[in-house]
C-alpha positions in Angstrom: 90.5 94.8 221.3 88.4 92.8 223.7 89.5 90.6 226.6 87.7 88.1 228.8 89.1 87.8 232.3 88.5 85.4 235.1 88.9 87.0 238.4 88.6 85.7 242.0 85.4 87.0 243.6 87.3 88.7 246.4 89.4 90.7 243.9 86.6 91.9 241.5 85.9 95.2 243.3 89.5 96.2 243.3 90.1 95.3 239.7 86.9 97.0 238.5 87.9 100.2 240.3 91.3 100.2 238.6 89.8 99.5 235.2 87.1 102.1 235.6 89.7 104.7 236.4 91.4 104.2 233.0 89.7 106.5 230.4 90.5 104.2 227.5 89.0 101.0 229.0 85.3 100.1 228.9 84.1 97.3 231.2 81.0 95.2 230.8 80.6 92.3 233.1 79.1 89.1 231.7 76.1 87.4 233.2 76.7 83.9 234.4 74.6 82.6 231.5 76.6 84.6 228.9 79.8 83.4 230.5 78.7 79.8 230.2 77.6 80.2 226.6 81.0 81.8 225.8 82.9 79.0 227.5 80.9 76.3 225.8 81.3 78.0 222.4 85.1 78.2 222.9 85.2 74.5 223.8 83.2 73.6 220.7 85.4 75.6 218.4 88.5 74.0 220.0 87.1 70.6 219.5 86.2 71.3 215.9 89.7 72.5 215.2 91.0 69.2 216.6 88.7 67.3 214.3 89.8 69.4 211.3 93.4 68.8 212.1 92.8 65.0 212.4 93.8 65.0 216.0 90.3 64.0 217.1 87.8 61.7 215.4 84.4 63.2 214.8 81.3 61.3 215.9 78.7 60.0 213.5 75.7 62.3 213.0 73.3 59.3 212.9 74.5 58.2 216.3 74.0 61.7 217.7 70.5 61.9 216.4 69.7 58.5 217.8 70.9 59.6 221.2 68.5 62.5 221.1 
């Protein structure tokens, strides 16, 4: 199982030391770019789920293309 954690900068060293001491846990920090991509993707999926459940209205594709 995989987890993504958000940790205060001043607590990272302590948490990483604890996690690295556990033989059954592997850690792999995300680069700021990958963290942003992950967050943006999650936001897009959440928005798509709202559209599919009719809780949010989807925008028109032609309008989107005209904005570009």
